[in-house]
N, C-alpha and C positions, 0 to 999 in steps of 0.2 A: 128143747131142741139143742143138739150139740153140733159144733162146727169143727171141721178138720182142714188144715192148710193145704191148698192145692198147688202142686208144682207148676201148673200151667199158667197161673196168673203172673204178670210182670210185677205187680206191686204186692201188697199184703191183702190177700183176699181169702175170705173164710168160706169154706164149702159146708153147707149144712149136712149133717148126718142124721138121717131120719131113722129112728129106732123102729123096729118092727114088733117089739115085744110089749108095747104099751097099750095095745088094743086099738090102734089107729086103723081105720079101714084101709084096705089095700088100694082101693081106687084113689083115695086121697094121696096116698104115698106116691103112686105113679104120677098123679097129676103134678105134684111138687117136683118130682124129678124132671119131668118134662119142662116145667117152668125154668128150673135152674139150667138145664141144658140149653134152652133157647136164649137165655140171658148171656151166657158165655160167648157164643159166636158174635152176638151184637156188640159186646164191649170190645172184643178183639178186633172187630171190623172198624170201630170208631177210631182206635189208636193208629192203625196204619194210615187211615185217611187224613188225620190231623198231621202226622209226620210228613206225609207227601205234600200237603198244602204248605207247611213251613219250609220244606226244602225247595219247593217251586218258587216261593217268595224270595228266599235267599239267592237262588240262582238268577232270578230276574234282576235283583238289586246289583249283584256282581256283574251281570252283563252290562247294565247301564253305566256303572263306574268305569269298567274297562273301555267302553265305547267313548266316554268323555275324555279319558286320559289319552287314548289313541288319537282323538280329534285334536287335542291340544298339542300333542307332539307333532302332528302333521303341519299345524299352523306355524309352530316355531321353526320347523325345518324349511318350510316354504319362505318365511320371512328372511331367514339366514341366507338361503340360496339367492333370493332376489337382491339382497344387499351386496353380496359378493359379486353378482353379475353386474350390478350397476357401477360398483367401484372399480372393476377390472376391465370393463368393456373398452375397446380402443376409441380414441377421440373424445373421451369424456373429460372436459376441463376440470381441473382441481377446484374445489370450492374456494371462492374468493375470501381472502382473509379481511376482516373489517379493519379499515385504517384507524390508527389511534386518533382519538379526538384530542386536539390540542386547544387548550383554552386560550381564547384571545386575550392579550394583555389588557388589563383594565386601563382606561384613559387616565392620564395624570390629572389630578384635580387642579383646576384653574386657581391661580392665586387670587385671594380675595383682597381687594384694595381696602385699606383702612378708611373708614368714614371719617371725614375731617371733624365732624361733631363729636365722634367717640374717641379721637386720638388723645392719649394721655401725655401731657408734657413730662419730660424727664424731671426726676426729683432733684431739687437743688440741694447743694451741700451746705449745711449750716456750720459755721465755724464754732469750735468748742469754746465754752465760756466757763471759766474757773469757778465763778460764784453760782452754785446750783440754785440758790434762792432767787436769782435774778436772770434766769434764762429767758430770753426774749422769744416770743412766738415766731414760727417760721413764716417769713413774709416773702418767700421766694416768688418771683414772677415767672410766667411761662418763658420758654426758650425763645430767644430772639429779641427780648426786651432788655435793654441794658439796665443794670441796677447799681446803686451806689456801693462803694467799697464797704465791707463789713467793719463795724467798729472794733477797736482793739481794747483789751482789758488792761486797766492801769491799776496795779497793786490789788486786784480783786475787789476794789471798792466802787468801781464805776467804769464807764467806757469813755474813750476820747476819740474823736473823729480822726481817721487816718489822714496823714499829710497829703495834700494834693501834689500830683506829679509836677515837677518844675518844667515849664515850657522849654523846648529845645530851641536854643538860639540858632538862627540861620547863619551859616558860615559863608563868608565872602572871601574869595582869594583875590588878592591884589598883586599883580605882576609889576614889580618896580624895576625898570632898567637902570643899571649902574654904569656910568660912563667910564671910559678908559682914563688912566692916569689920575684917578681920584686919590688924594694923599690920605695916609693913615698914620697916626702917631703911635710909635711902638716903644716898648721898654724891654731890655734884655732880661731874661729870667735864668739863663744858663751861664755859669762861670766859664771863661775861656782861659785855661791854664797855659803855662809856658810850653809845656810838652804837647799841646793840642796838635792834631794832624788835620790835613785837608779832608773835607767831606764830613767833619764832625757835625752832628745835628745840633741845632740851636732852637730855643723856644723863646717867643716874645709874647708880650701882653699888650692889647690895645688899651690906650689910656684915655681916649675920648670917643663918644658915639660918632658914627659916620652917618650923616643924614643926607637923603636925596629926595627933593620935592616934598619936604616936610615929613618924610617917612624914614625912620631909623632902619638902616639896612645892616649895619655892623654895630654891635653893642659894646659899650665900655667893658673891658675885662675879657673880651674874646681872645682866643689863642691864635698866634701866627707862628709859622715855622720858617727855618732857613738853615744854611750850612756855612761852614768856614771854607774859604778858598785858600787863605794864607794868613800869616801873622808874623810880627816881630816882637820885641820886648815891650813896646808901648801901645800898639794898635793891631787890629785884625781886619782883614778884608772878608766881606761876607756876601752871600747871595740870599735873597728872600724867595719863598716858594708859595705858601698858601695862607689864607686867613679864614676863620669861621664866620659865616654870615648868620643873620638872625633866624633864617629858616632851616639852619643846620647844614646847609651846603658849604662846600669849601670853594672860595674864590681865589683865583690866581693873582699873585702880586709879584712885583719886581722891585729892585733896589733904587732905580732912577726913574725920573719922569719920562725919559726918552723911551722909544719903542724897542731898544736893543734887547734881544732875548737873553743875553748873558750879562745883563747889567750887574754891576757890583758897586759897593760903597764900603767905606771904612768906618769902623766903630772903635771908640776908645773911652777910657775912664779918665776924665781930667784929674791931674795931680796923683795919678797912680804911681806908687813907689815900691810896690811889691816885687820881689825877685822871682816869685813863682807864678804870679797871676798876671796875664796880659790885660784882660778886660774883666771887670767885676760885674755881677748882676746889678741892675739899676741903670746901666748906661742906656741912653735914649738914641733913637734914630727914626727915620721916616721911610715908610714903604708906599708903593703906588699900585693901584689896581691895574692889572695887565689885561687889556682887551675889553670889548663890549660884553657885559654879563648882565644877569638879572636875578632878582630875589623875589620869592613868592611869600607874601605876607597874608596872614589870616586875620580878618576883622570880625 
């Protein structure tokens, strides 16, 4: 049997060509033709039906997807319109802003009192020792307990105890009253030249202690002062002023035992023959305390 391509088929389909010259009965040939003719319409009918079914399924799927998208769009538009209306309607208070949370300050820790049993006494300072081989162990006692003075090193060969502090002697002040007109032996220390003028300063020295009530108030060697009033070739007239007491104060003195404020007395050098000196140093005289005075003595 031979086949020829048929233009009616959509794919590759072969149409049988039945020869008539091979001695095949005509009835058989007609029957084959009828069979072929019936098969073609059936195949052609199957193809449109399958295509229609596929198209229908695609259309249904497309309709469902379109419907879902449309529904979602409607929901979004509705939510947006609702939010716009809620935010723009009159009388709607603005949403309250949350107040910032301020952390409360942590309470200050209470000071912890030191337990007396756990208190550590301050470390005592150990004096340096030059001899390293003889360093004494630290024997410091807790604070508040007096300890003896640290020993001192003597030549690096040993220690010697520190000298004990000398006790402070108690000072007693004795006030000694000095009576008026108490005599004082004096010796001139200044030369009085012939050209001396009035008011020239003179210096004297006390030659004996002045004692009152068993207490020395003016010591031997104390300094007294005076001035020249006038002079001639042999003698000079003087006035006395002050004398140094034992406590360092200056006591007032005068030239005579009387109470005259301007008391004067003369002084001369026995046997003086100098033509330039009126009175030489060493000439003696007497002065008197002037007025009631006192001297502080320390015992």
